N, C-alpha and C positions, 0 to 999 in steps of 0.2 A: 311130119306131122310133130310139132313142138311138145316138150315135157307134157306142158301144161295141158294139152287139149288129149293126149294120150293118159292123162292120172284120170281125168273128166268123163274118158270112155271105160275106163275100167271100172272107176265108182258107179256109173251108170247101168253097169249090168249086174252089180251086186245089189246096187237099190231097186231096184226093176224085182227082184227078187227076194225082196223083202229084208236084204241085208244091213247091217250097219255098219259105219266105216267111221275111222279115226283120220281126221284131217285136219289143214292147219287153216287157223279162220281170220281174221279181219284184224282178230283178239289172240285169245290164248288158242290151243289144241283143244279141237273139238271133238265130241263123240255126237254123230249124226246118221237122221235115217231119213224117208219119205215123211214127210208131217202127217199127210193125210192117210197112214198106212198103221192101224193100232196094234198092229202085232209087234209092226218093226219098232214101234214106241213100245213096247212091253218091253221087249228086247232088253233095250236101251235103261229103263229102270233098273231092269233085272240087273243089269251089270253095273252098275254104277249103286246097288245095295241102298236105292233110292222109294223111298214111300212116292207112290202116286200124286198125293196130294200137295205135294213138293212139284209144284210145275214148273215144265222144259220152255225153253225159249226156240223160236226158229227163224230163218233166214229165209227172206224175199232179195228177188234181184233191183227190182225198183218199185218207186209209189203204184205201178200201174196194178203189178203183182199185188201187193201189199192191200190194197182196193176192193181185190178179189175175195179175200181173207179176211177180211174187218167188214162187221155192217155198215158202221159208219164211222170213216177215219175222221177225228176233230180235225177241225182245220188249223190248228194250232201244231199240230205234229208235223204239218209240213215245215213249218216256220223254226221248229227244234231242230229238226234234221238237217235242214238244208243250210244252219248254222253253226252245227256242232263243228269243234274241234276235233272233236274222236269219236271212234266210232259210240254210238248209243242205240240200246233198246229202249222201246218203247213197249209198254203196257196197256193195252187197248182193251176195251168193253165189247162183247160180243163179235168173238171168232165168228167165222164159218167156215163152211167146207175144209174142216179140222179136224184129225183124229180124237175124238172124246178124251180119252187117256191123255191130251197133253195140256186141255183147256183145265183152269183150276176150278176150283169148287166157286169161286164168286164170278165167275164166266168171264173173265179175264185172259188173255193171251198176251206173251211179250214178243215181241216181232222187232226183228233189228234189218235194214236196208244196206248192204252188205257192200262194202265199195273195192276189196280185195279180186283181182283178177280170177284167179282159180274159182274163190266160191260163187260168183257171179256168172261166172260160165257153166257153171256145173248144174244150179239151180235155173238155170235159164233152159237147159236140154232139159233137165225133168220137167218144166213145165210146171212146176209146184215146191212147195216150200222146202227145206230143208231142216230138221230137228239142228238142234247147237246148243250142246252141254258140256261143260270143261270134264275135259280127260282124267277124270277122279273118280276115286270110292266116293262116294255121299261121305262128308264129314271131314275126309282129309286133304288136306293142302291143295290147292288148285296149283299145276305144275309149269312152269315158267317156260319151260324147254320141252326140245322130245325125249331126250335126255333123262327126264325126272318121272315120267312117266310109266306107271308100275306095270310089270310082268301079266299081272292080272288082265289089265286092260286090254293092254296089246294082244294078248292070248284070246281075249273074250271077243273082238271085233271081227268082220269077216273080212276087212280089205284095211289095209293101212296106205296112204297116200304115200309117196315119196317125191316130197316138196318139202325144201323150206326147213329141213329137218336141224340145222346150225342155227337156227333163228331162235332167238331168244323173244319173249313174249313180252309187251310192255306190263298188263294187266287186264283185266275181264273190262268189258263194256261197262258205259255208264248207262244206268236203267234209270228211266223218268215213269211214274205211273198220268197215264191222261185218262180221266174220266168222262164220257159223254156227256157230265152235269156242269162242267169245265174246271173241276179238279182239277188240281198236278201237283204230283208229292214226288219228291224228286228219293228215289229208295238209294241210288249207290251212285255217288259222285264220280 
């Protein structure tokens, strides 16, 4: 079994038990859990010392999975995502089948379709979205590499993925808000 599949299996064991993981994403190192498990999502908020009113994002493996967790995916989303030059998170109206504490007060949720092999394989095996939030305490700088992750975060997760630890992350994803009424707002380039 290759290293990626071994790490996917280790993560699945932790996530199925409601645990949280520290893992490399297609952007920065992330803290994650099962996006349908409210108790696990709560653990992520507590570890980051983040208010629940500040929503987290989640990752899906493909458009089909995206459609299972958003009531109505605007047609424009497909065009934006197919042509995006870098990882792009889209904030959608009316997410469904997701932990309530993951959805923001305005009934929206940021979701990114990942292209990273490890993340994609893990999400496919989970058969549900994976929470993804930067591996830092709320208000502190986003770590650009594994070496910059604070000991508090490292000790606070249930499992640390042993992949890409030497990789430097360019930066977080672009964020675009797409409302069902056709409005488009760029939140982060």
